[in-house]
C-alpha positions, 0 to 999 in steps of 0.5 A: 302132555302137552304141558311140557312141551309148553313149558320147554317151550318157555326155556328156549329163549333163555337158554338159547342166547348164553349158549349160542355165545359159548358155541361160537366160542367153541368154534372160533377156538377150534377154528384158530386151532385148526389153521394154526395145525395147518400151517405147522403142517405146511411148514413141516411139509415144507422142511421134509420136500426140500433136499438137505 
């Protein structure tokens, strides 16, 4: 039925904002962790490539 579709479209705007904020927070945390991981990986690579 079209009635259910209408209900969903009315709920969507209410859910969109908090969900968007949460997604953006997740993305920032993930990208920060990814950058930190890369930095650590590069550091290890440099240490291994240097003659001891």
